[in-house]
Residue frames relative to the residue before (quaternion, step in Angstrom):
aa qw qx qy qz dx dy dz
M 1.0000 0.0000 0.0000 0.0000 0.00 0.00 0.00
R 0.0911 -0.8728 0.4790 -0.0210 3.52 -0.27 1.32
S 0.7833 0.2449 -0.1723 0.5448 3.62 1.17 0.02
M 0.6100 -0.5507 0.4183 0.3869 3.57 -1.26 0.44
R 0.6133 0.5501 -0.3673 0.4317 3.58 1.05 -0.66
Q 0.6298 0.5156 -0.3350 0.4746 3.58 1.02 -0.73
L 0.6595 0.4974 -0.3155 0.4670 3.56 0.96 -0.79
E 0.6228 0.5301 -0.3486 0.4579 3.58 1.04 -0.69
V 0.6591 0.5023 -0.3067 0.4682 3.59 0.97 -0.86
F 0.6273 0.5366 -0.3204 0.4647 3.57 0.94 -0.92
R 0.6834 0.4911 -0.2781 0.4630 3.58 0.86 -0.99
A 0.6617 0.5113 -0.3109 0.4517 3.60 0.93 -0.84
I 0.6502 0.4941 -0.3226 0.4786 3.57 1.01 -0.79
M 0.6258 0.5267 -0.3379 0.4656 3.60 0.97 -0.79
K 0.6999 0.4622 -0.2723 0.4715 3.59 0.94 -0.80
G 0.7718 0.3955 -0.1974 0.4570 3.57 0.91 -0.93
G 0.3769 -0.7692 0.4489 0.2546 3.53 1.22 -0.55
S 0.7895 0.1584 -0.1118 0.5823 3.57 1.25 -0.01
I 0.6236 -0.5294 0.4125 0.4008 3.56 -1.29 0.32
T 0.6237 0.5611 -0.3265 0.4354 3.55 1.05 -0.84
E 0.7073 0.4538 -0.2681 0.4711 3.56 0.81 -1.01
A 0.6209 0.5395 -0.3393 0.4565 3.61 1.05 -0.76
A 0.6511 0.5107 -0.3176 0.4630 3.58 0.98 -0.83
R 0.6375 0.5163 -0.3303 0.4669 3.58 1.05 -0.76
L 0.6567 0.5216 -0.3075 0.4496 3.62 0.93 -0.89
L 0.7516 0.3908 -0.2030 0.4911 3.56 1.03 -0.84
H 0.3758 -0.7499 0.4673 0.2794 3.57 1.28 -0.13
V 0.5443 0.5539 -0.4259 0.4643 3.57 0.97 0.93
S 0.6309 -0.5369 0.3963 0.3958 3.55 -1.31 0.05
Q 0.6122 -0.5575 0.4091 0.3835 3.56 -1.23 0.47
P 0.6340 0.5178 -0.3625 0.4455 3.67 0.90 -0.70
A 0.6185 0.5517 -0.3499 0.4366 3.59 1.03 -0.74
V 0.6546 0.5012 -0.3022 0.4786 3.59 1.00 -0.90
S 0.6576 0.5121 -0.3120 0.4561 3.59 0.88 -0.93
K 0.6533 0.5232 -0.3188 0.4447 3.60 0.95 -0.82
I 0.6785 0.4888 -0.2968 0.4612 3.57 0.92 -0.91
L 0.6412 0.5236 -0.3191 0.4614 3.58 1.04 -0.85
R 0.6579 0.5074 -0.3128 0.4604 3.57 0.94 -0.89
H 0.6523 0.5105 -0.3091 0.4673 3.58 0.94 -0.86
M 0.6392 0.5402 -0.3171 0.4461 3.56 1.01 -0.85
E 0.6827 0.4873 -0.2788 0.4677 3.55 0.92 -0.98
D 0.6242 0.5333 -0.3356 0.4619 3.59 1.10 -0.76
Q 0.6520 0.5190 -0.3133 0.4554 3.56 0.98 -0.84
L 0.7100 0.4540 -0.2523 0.4755 3.58 0.98 -0.87
G 0.3473 -0.7488 0.4949 0.2715 3.56 1.19 -0.52
M 0.7380 0.3053 -0.2495 0.5475 3.61 1.10 0.60
R 0.5328 -0.6106 0.4805 0.3353 3.52 -1.30 0.39
L 0.2697 -0.7446 0.5903 0.1561 3.50 -1.16 0.74
F 0.7894 0.1416 -0.0654 0.5937 3.57 1.23 -0.51
H 0.2886 -0.6947 0.6254 0.2071 3.51 -1.24 0.62
R 0.3611 -0.7407 0.5317 0.1957 3.55 -1.03 0.89
Y 0.0364 0.7651 -0.6404 0.0561 3.57 -0.86 1.02
G 0.7940 -0.1619 0.0651 0.5824 3.54 -0.01 1.30
G 0.7869 -0.2535 0.2045 0.5242 3.59 -0.69 -1.06
R 0.6345 0.5358 -0.3337 0.4460 3.58 1.24 -0.02
L 0.2736 -0.7401 0.5912 0.1671 3.52 -1.31 0.47
Q 0.1785 -0.7899 0.5812 0.0799 3.56 -0.76 1.04
P 0.4241 -0.7216 0.4770 0.2680 3.64 -0.61 1.04
T 0.4243 -0.6552 0.5573 0.2830 3.54 -1.11 0.72
P 0.6610 -0.4883 0.3619 0.4401 3.64 -1.20 0.27
E 0.6216 0.5362 -0.3500 0.4512 3.58 1.07 -0.65
A 0.6508 0.5055 -0.3153 0.4706 3.61 0.97 -0.81
A 0.6540 0.5115 -0.3107 0.4627 3.56 0.98 -0.88
T 0.6409 0.5339 -0.3310 0.4412 3.61 1.06 -0.66
V 0.7439 0.4180 -0.2255 0.4701 3.57 0.91 -0.93
Y 0.5153 0.6936 -0.4051 0.2988 3.60 1.14 -0.51
P 0.6508 0.5106 -0.3499 0.4397 3.70 0.82 -0.83
E 0.6426 0.5241 -0.3252 0.4546 3.58 1.01 -0.78
V 0.6303 0.5257 -0.3168 0.4753 3.59 1.05 -0.82
E 0.6474 0.5328 -0.3097 0.4483 3.55 0.95 -0.93
Q 0.6428 0.5222 -0.3183 0.4613 3.56 0.99 -0.81
I 0.6081 0.5489 -0.3573 0.4486 3.59 1.03 -0.73
F 0.7112 0.4536 -0.2693 0.4647 3.59 0.84 -0.94
E 0.5919 0.5490 -0.3644 0.4642 3.57 1.12 -0.57
R 0.6479 0.5108 -0.3069 0.4746 3.56 1.00 -0.85
I 0.6280 0.5335 -0.3220 0.4661 3.59 1.00 -0.88
E 0.6671 0.5043 -0.3023 0.4574 3.60 0.93 -0.89
L 0.6380 0.5197 -0.3218 0.4683 3.57 1.07 -0.73
V 0.6298 0.5161 -0.3285 0.4786 3.58 1.04 -0.80
Q 0.6527 0.5179 -0.3147 0.4547 3.57 0.90 -0.92
K 0.6396 0.5176 -0.3123 0.4748 3.56 1.00 -0.85
S 0.6509 0.5141 -0.3188 0.4587 3.60 0.94 -0.83
I 0.6441 0.5119 -0.3213 0.4688 3.57 0.99 -0.83
E 0.6363 0.5194 -0.3285 0.4663 3.60 0.97 -0.83
N 0.6690 0.4934 -0.3098 0.4616 3.60 0.94 -0.82
L 0.6085 0.5403 -0.3665 0.4511 3.60 1.10 -0.51
V 0.6792 0.4756 -0.2759 0.4862 3.55 1.09 -0.81
N 0.7898 -0.0014 0.0440 0.6118 3.54 0.94 -0.99
P 0.1481 -0.8640 0.4720 0.0943 3.58 0.46 1.20
T 0.0650 -0.8047 0.5899 -0.0149 3.53 -0.87 1.08
Q 0.7484 0.3044 -0.1928 0.5569 3.57 1.26 -0.11
G 0.5056 0.6390 -0.4824 0.3214 3.56 -1.25 0.27
S 0.3501 -0.7228 0.5495 0.2303 3.55 -1.21 -0.41
I 0.1757 -0.7457 0.6342 0.1037 3.52 -1.33 0.50
M 0.1816 -0.7696 0.6041 0.0986 3.55 -0.92 0.96
I 0.0434 -0.8242 0.5633 -0.0376 3.57 -0.56 1.19
G 0.1488 -0.7568 0.6305 0.0873 3.54 -1.09 0.79
T 0.1245 0.7927 -0.5868 0.1088 3.57 -0.96 0.85
I 0.5348 -0.6055 0.4794 0.3428 3.53 -1.34 0.13
P 0.7007 -0.5076 0.2702 0.4223 3.64 -1.10 0.47
T 0.6671 0.5180 -0.3318 0.4201 3.60 0.83 -0.91
L 0.7155 0.4290 -0.2655 0.4833 3.62 0.81 -0.89
G 0.6059 0.5548 -0.3561 0.4452 3.56 1.14 -0.62
A 0.7322 0.4071 -0.2320 0.4943 3.62 1.13 -0.58
T 0.7486 0.3886 -0.2207 0.4897 3.60 1.21 -0.24
L 0.7862 0.3257 -0.1872 0.4906 3.62 0.51 -1.08
L 0.6864 0.5364 -0.3035 0.3860 3.58 0.86 -0.91
P 0.6522 0.5555 -0.3641 0.3653 3.66 0.70 -0.89
P 0.7127 0.4136 -0.3063 0.4765 3.70 0.70 -0.82
A 0.6254 0.5287 -0.3580 0.4485 3.63 1.02 -0.64
I 0.6805 0.4817 -0.3015 0.4625 3.60 0.88 -0.90
S 0.6294 0.5381 -0.3399 0.4458 3.59 0.98 -0.79
A 0.6838 0.4695 -0.2863 0.4795 3.62 0.86 -0.94
F 0.6515 0.5377 -0.3159 0.4320 3.57 0.97 -0.89
R 0.7434 0.4168 -0.2223 0.4735 3.61 0.89 -0.93
W 0.4439 0.7010 -0.4576 0.3197 3.56 1.24 -0.14
K 0.7595 0.3018 -0.1519 0.5560 3.56 1.10 -0.87
R 0.7390 0.3346 -0.1914 0.5525 3.58 1.33 -0.08
P 0.0069 0.8605 -0.5094 0.0031 3.59 0.66 1.01
M 0.6632 0.5149 -0.3157 0.4420 3.59 1.19 -0.41
V 0.5372 0.6215 -0.4008 0.4056 3.61 1.27 -0.11
R 0.2782 -0.7491 0.5842 0.1419 3.54 -0.94 0.98
V 0.1152 -0.7799 0.6128 0.0545 3.60 -0.91 0.92
L 0.0980 -0.7923 0.6018 0.0240 3.56 -0.70 1.14
I 0.1147 -0.8171 0.5649 0.0100 3.54 -0.68 1.14
K 0.1009 -0.7760 0.6215 0.0379 3.55 -0.92 0.99
I 0.2174 -0.7661 0.5951 0.1082 3.60 -0.73 1.08
L 0.1166 0.8128 -0.5403 0.1842 3.56 -0.40 1.34
P 0.6091 -0.4947 0.4478 0.4286 3.55 -1.30 0.15
T 0.6747 -0.5252 0.3329 0.3976 3.59 -1.13 0.62
Q 0.7018 0.4806 -0.2873 0.4404 3.57 0.74 -1.00
E 0.6382 0.5238 -0.3253 0.4611 3.56 1.08 -0.70
V 0.5975 0.5428 -0.3521 0.4737 3.58 1.12 -0.70
I 0.6690 0.5069 -0.2964 0.4556 3.58 0.86 -1.01
N 0.6593 0.5195 -0.3089 0.4473 3.58 0.92 -0.92
R 0.7028 0.4779 -0.2844 0.4436 3.58 0.87 -0.94
V 0.6224 0.5130 -0.3493 0.4770 3.58 1.08 -0.65
A 0.6541 0.5228 -0.3039 0.4545 3.59 0.97 -0.85
N 0.7204 0.4181 -0.2261 0.5050 3.58 1.14 -0.68
N 0.4808 -0.6989 0.4091 0.3363 3.59 1.35 0.22
Q 0.4162 0.6821 -0.4851 0.3552 3.57 1.11 0.69
L 0.7403 0.1924 -0.1399 0.6288 3.57 1.35 -0.29
D 0.4784 -0.6659 0.4878 0.2996 3.58 -1.13 0.66
L 0.8094 0.0493 0.0351 0.5841 3.55 0.95 -0.96
G 0.1413 -0.7575 0.6263 0.1186 3.55 -1.24 0.51
I 0.1505 -0.7640 0.6217 0.0851 3.57 -1.02 0.83
V 0.1780 0.7997 -0.5446 0.1797 3.58 -0.31 1.23
Y 0.5412 -0.5938 0.4773 0.3559 3.56 -1.35 0.05
A 0.7329 0.4563 -0.2562 0.4347 3.56 0.68 -1.10
P 0.5169 -0.6093 0.4873 0.3522 3.59 -1.06 0.64
A 0.4078 -0.7088 0.5246 0.2369 3.55 -1.11 0.74
D 0.1200 -0.8073 0.5753 0.0529 3.59 -0.31 1.21
D 0.4200 0.6702 -0.4794 0.3803 3.51 0.83 1.07
P 0.4218 -0.7325 0.4690 0.2560 3.61 -0.59 1.05
A 0.6223 0.5502 -0.3545 0.4293 3.62 1.19 -0.30
L 0.7237 0.4479 -0.2202 0.4766 3.58 1.29 -0.24
L 0.2005 -0.7034 0.6611 0.1675 3.50 -1.35 0.41
S 0.0984 -0.8036 0.5837 0.0615 3.59 -1.13 0.48
E 0.1786 -0.7463 0.6336 0.0984 3.52 -1.32 0.55
E 0.3805 -0.7110 0.5370 0.2477 3.57 -0.82 0.93
L 0.3090 -0.7738 0.5329 0.1475 3.57 -0.95 0.94
Y 0.7943 -0.0216 0.0644 0.6037 3.57 0.99 -0.91
A 0.2576 -0.7080 0.6269 0.1984 3.52 -1.32 0.34
A 0.1501 0.7801 -0.5887 0.1496 3.57 -0.54 1.16
E 0.2719 -0.7666 0.5637 0.1437 3.55 -1.33 -0.11
I 0.6289 -0.5448 0.4063 0.3777 3.52 -1.24 0.54
M 0.1112 -0.7979 0.5907 0.0443 3.59 -1.08 0.70
C 0.4261 -0.6594 0.5465 0.2914 3.52 -1.39 0.14
A 0.0990 -0.7854 0.6094 0.0439 3.53 -1.19 0.68
F 0.1259 0.7757 -0.6115 0.0929 3.57 -1.00 0.86
P 0.6516 -0.5316 0.3642 0.4002 3.58 -1.22 0.44
A 0.5755 -0.5732 0.4427 0.3798 3.61 -1.09 0.63
G 0.7581 0.3380 -0.2775 0.4838 3.52 -1.02 0.89
H 0.4468 0.6858 -0.4653 0.3368 3.58 1.24 -0.01
P 0.6084 -0.5914 0.3761 0.3723 3.66 -1.02 0.68
L 0.6765 0.4971 -0.3082 0.4475 3.62 1.11 -0.56
E 0.4382 0.7374 -0.4436 0.2597 3.58 1.22 -0.24
S 0.6857 0.5144 -0.2914 0.4246 3.59 0.96 -0.79
K 0.5673 0.6488 -0.3818 0.3338 3.60 1.13 -0.41
G 0.3322 -0.7743 0.4818 0.2408 3.58 1.06 -0.64
T 0.7829 0.0315 -0.0074 0.6213 3.59 0.90 -0.93
I 0.2130 -0.8060 0.5470 0.0762 3.53 -0.83 1.07
F 0.1648 -0.7620 0.6207 0.0828 3.57 -0.97 0.95
P 0.6938 -0.4842 0.3299 0.4187 3.62 -1.19 0.40
E 0.6636 0.5135 -0.3227 0.4380 3.58 0.94 -0.81
D 0.5968 0.5663 -0.3694 0.4321 3.62 1.20 -0.43
L 0.6845 0.5045 -0.2754 0.4485 3.55 1.21 -0.52
V 0.4516 0.6845 -0.4569 0.3447 3.60 1.27 -0.09
G 0.7886 0.2735 -0.2293 0.5008 3.53 -0.82 1.00
H 0.6572 0.4566 -0.3041 0.5169 3.57 1.29 -0.06
D 0.5226 -0.6116 0.4907 0.3347 3.55 -1.18 0.61
L 0.1595 -0.8227 0.5440 0.0422 3.55 -0.59 1.17
I 0.1097 -0.7600 0.6388 0.0485 3.55 -1.01 0.97
S 0.1554 0.8169 -0.5342 0.1521 3.58 -0.54 1.08
I 0.6811 -0.4838 0.3778 0.3991 3.50 -1.43 0.09
S 0.6486 -0.5571 0.3637 0.3696 3.55 -1.10 0.82
R 0.5647 -0.6511 0.4117 0.2962 3.53 -1.00 0.91
N 0.6987 0.4819 -0.2772 0.4502 3.60 1.06 -0.64
S 0.5593 0.5722 -0.4006 0.4464 3.63 1.26 0.13
P 0.6625 -0.5061 0.3541 0.4239 3.60 -1.19 0.42
F 0.7044 0.4394 -0.2889 0.4768 3.61 0.89 -0.84
G 0.5910 0.5632 -0.3713 0.4423 3.56 1.07 -0.61
M 0.6713 0.4962 -0.2828 0.4724 3.53 0.99 -0.88
A 0.6416 0.5103 -0.3283 0.4693 3.60 1.07 -0.72
I 0.6421 0.5070 -0.3227 0.4759 3.59 1.03 -0.73
E 0.6073 0.5549 -0.3386 0.4567 3.55 1.09 -0.82
K 0.6556 0.5188 -0.3060 0.4554 3.57 0.97 -0.93
A 0.6304 0.5432 -0.3327 0.4436 3.62 1.01 -0.83
F 0.6480 0.5053 -0.3079 0.4795 3.56 1.05 -0.78
E 0.6508 0.5266 -0.3141 0.4479 3.57 1.00 -0.84
E 0.6106 0.5657 -0.3457 0.4333 3.56 1.09 -0.78
R 0.7263 0.4094 -0.2203 0.5064 3.55 1.11 -0.71
G 0.4810 -0.6958 0.4163 0.3334 3.54 1.32 0.05
V 0.5398 0.6075 -0.3967 0.4268 3.57 1.18 0.61
A 0.3718 -0.7080 0.5502 0.2404 3.57 -0.95 0.83
R 0.3417 -0.7322 0.5506 0.2097 3.57 -0.87 0.95
E 0.0566 -0.8094 0.5845 -0.0050 3.56 -0.48 1.20
N 0.1146 -0.8129 0.5702 0.0309 3.54 0.06 1.32
V 0.3191 -0.7094 0.5997 0.1879 3.52 -0.98 0.95
I 0.7823 0.0815 0.0053 0.6175 3.57 1.07 -0.94
E 0.1075 -0.7601 0.6378 0.0622 3.57 -0.98 0.91
V 0.0680 -0.8029 0.5922 -0.0012 3.56 -0.98 0.93
S 0.5117 -0.6454 0.4749 0.3098 3.56 -1.30 0.26
H 0.8018 0.2024 -0.0661 0.5583 3.53 1.17 -0.67
S 0.5456 -0.6633 0.4161 0.2987 3.54 -1.00 0.89
F 0.5424 0.6027 -0.4056 0.4220 3.63 1.16 -0.50
V 0.6620 0.4946 -0.3040 0.4741 3.56 0.96 -0.88
A 0.6300 0.5441 -0.3328 0.4431 3.57 0.98 -0.84
L 0.6943 0.4690 -0.2888 0.4632 3.60 0.85 -0.93
S 0.6103 0.5325 -0.3636 0.4603 3.59 1.04 -0.59
L 0.6400 0.5173 -0.3069 0.4782 3.55 1.09 -0.76
V 0.6365 0.5146 -0.3200 0.4771 3.59 1.00 -0.84
E 0.6487 0.5388 -0.3094 0.4395 3.55 0.92 -0.92
N 0.7275 0.4056 -0.2255 0.5053 3.55 1.12 -0.67
G 0.6195 -0.6223 0.3198 0.3560 3.57 1.22 0.50
A 0.4326 0.7328 -0.4442 0.2803 3.60 1.19 0.39
G 0.7787 -0.2706 0.1666 0.5409 3.57 1.24 -0.22
I 0.5975 -0.5284 0.4498 0.4018 3.56 -1.30 -0.39
G 0.2983 -0.7874 0.5198 0.1443 3.56 -0.86 0.92
V 0.1101 -0.7187 0.6786 0.1044 3.57 -1.20 0.68
V 0.1445 0.8380 -0.4833 0.2081 3.50 -0.04 1.40
D 0.5806 -0.5607 0.4375 0.3965 3.55 -1.32 0.03
P 0.5570 -0.6755 0.3818 0.2962 3.62 -1.06 0.66
F 0.5796 0.6358 -0.3832 0.3362 3.61 1.12 -0.51
V 0.5528 0.6132 -0.4017 0.3962 3.57 1.16 -0.40
T 0.6387 0.5490 -0.3338 0.4234 3.62 1.16 -0.35
M 0.4596 0.7215 -0.4258 0.2948 3.59 1.30 -0.22
R 0.7096 0.4600 -0.2612 0.4655 3.59 1.07 -0.71
R 0.3459 -0.7665 0.4744 0.2604 3.61 1.33 -0.05
L 0.3051 0.7831 -0.4857 0.2401 3.57 1.01 0.85
F 0.7562 0.3313 -0.1946 0.5297 3.59 1.22 -0.23
P 0.0202 -0.8636 0.5037 -0.0103 3.61 0.60 1.17
N 0.6706 0.5140 -0.3013 0.4419 3.60 1.19 -0.39
L 0.6166 0.5466 -0.3501 0.4455 3.57 1.29 0.07
V 0.3019 -0.7118 0.6080 0.1804 3.54 -1.28 0.57
F 0.1751 -0.7962 0.5751 0.0685 3.54 -1.00 0.90
C 0.0519 -0.7994 0.5985 -0.0005 3.57 -1.00 0.86
A 0.5732 -0.5606 0.4613 0.3800 3.55 -1.25 0.45
F 0.2369 -0.7464 0.6087 0.1273 3.52 -1.24 0.68
R 0.0275 -0.7917 0.6102 -0.0091 3.59 -0.95 0.91
P 0.4482 -0.1345 -0.8812 0.0663 1.62 -2.06 1.43
R 0.6147 -0.5885 0.3913 0.3503 3.52 -1.13 0.74
V 0.0907 -0.7566 0.6462 0.0423 3.55 -1.05 0.95
A 0.2967 -0.7935 0.5052 0.1648 3.60 -0.26 1.26
I 0.0061 -0.7584 0.6517 -0.0094 3.51 -1.16 0.74
N 0.0536 0.8482 -0.5119 0.1251 3.53 -0.07 1.35
P 0.2838 -0.7615 0.5559 0.1748 3.62 -0.26 1.20
R 0.0251 -0.7941 0.6070 -0.0158 3.55 -1.07 0.77
V 0.3507 -0.6825 0.5914 0.2477 3.52 -1.32 0.41
V 0.1374 -0.7868 0.5990 0.0578 3.56 -0.97 0.91
Y 0.0416 0.7884 -0.6118 0.0494 3.57 -1.13 0.71
A 0.6653 -0.5444 0.3452 0.3766 3.54 -1.24 0.52
R 0.4927 -0.6754 0.4680 0.2864 3.58 -0.93 0.92
R 0.7822 0.3819 -0.1785 0.4587 3.60 0.89 -0.92
K 0.6621 0.4441 -0.3035 0.5218 3.52 1.31 0.15
P 0.3458 -0.7751 0.4818 0.2181 3.63 -0.15 1.24
L 0.4971 -0.6461 0.4818 0.3213 3.57 -1.02 0.77
S 0.4104 -0.6690 0.5557 0.2742 3.57 -1.05 0.73
R 0.6530 -0.4906 0.3922 0.4232 3.59 -1.28 0.28
L 0.6152 0.5540 -0.3430 0.4438 3.56 1.09 -0.73
Q 0.6866 0.4739 -0.2755 0.4776 3.58 0.90 -0.95
T 0.6295 0.5284 -0.3359 0.4601 3.58 1.01 -0.78
S 0.6531 0.5125 -0.3132 0.4613 3.56 0.96 -0.88
F 0.6473 0.5120 -0.3351 0.4544 3.60 0.95 -0.78
I 0.6275 0.5337 -0.3429 0.4513 3.61 0.96 -0.77
E 0.6337 0.5217 -0.3290 0.4669 3.58 1.03 -0.79
H 0.6401 0.5062 -0.3373 0.4693 3.61 1.01 -0.68
L 0.5960 0.5640 -0.3524 0.4499 3.56 1.10 -0.69
K 0.6923 0.4954 -0.2681 0.4511 3.53 0.95 -0.95
L 0.6600 0.5174 -0.2977 0.4562 3.59 1.22 -0.42
V 0.4783 0.6625 -0.4609 0.3462 3.60 1.23 -0.19
E 0.3850 -0.7381 0.5153 0.2035 3.56 -0.87 1.05
F 0.0162 0.7890 -0.6124 0.0468 3.52 -0.95 0.97
D 0.0712 -0.8037 0.5906 0.0105 3.57 -0.68 1.07
V 0.4601 -0.6621 0.5124 0.2957 3.57 -0.95 0.87
P 0.4234 -0.7663 0.4264 0.2273 3.62 -0.65 1.02
Y 0.7377 0.3512 -0.2530 0.5182 3.63 1.15 0.35
């Protein structure tokens, strides 16, 4: 057997049991199949099939070689499938690291839309501190990281996903509700709930207060804005938080206002500089960028 076409004909006859059925499987004429079979047997110097009426019975030699031929075509089909997945990936996995807030807000709609056309893709999510996310992406332990802080690591590249800013939150009916925009001096005398001072955002908020000459007197410091909003909802004070926690509409009884001076909070995706993004990973990043986010004020 000296050509793939001969192998195709041999396989089709083995599967179909006749010239007629082999021609149907291959979408060719019966004479074409008969000619190729005859040429193949002449080259080999032996019969591959015995003729019994309209049926073909494999010889012992044909039966011996058939499993090997079948394995060849199975491998070819696997290669074809792999090539198709490279062009339009539908299988595989993505390992993502992120912080709790973004894991509960930005990721769910992106993953849902992404897997709608790729139900065979596995998505593994690790909820970690920001620096741990950055470290694991740099060490190729994660494919992608979704964080707030810029990655000052030469081993990483990053893409900004959204441009947003810190906001204020307080219960409906609060005296500050009518102001629309809140400045640090407006918060003097009020119980303040905000992000920990030793975090990147905590330091940025601290700087905003300093610019206005106001001391930030936190009554309660938290690590995550979800906790801050829960405290605000229960009357513990006014929150200075990130806006993405409002995406899930979990706090309908709260009012949100702009905070000035502006404190930027821009989620970004980070990935290894020396490890090219796969088409699967690139497609997921595009879905992240399509997530709709509306400022709640």
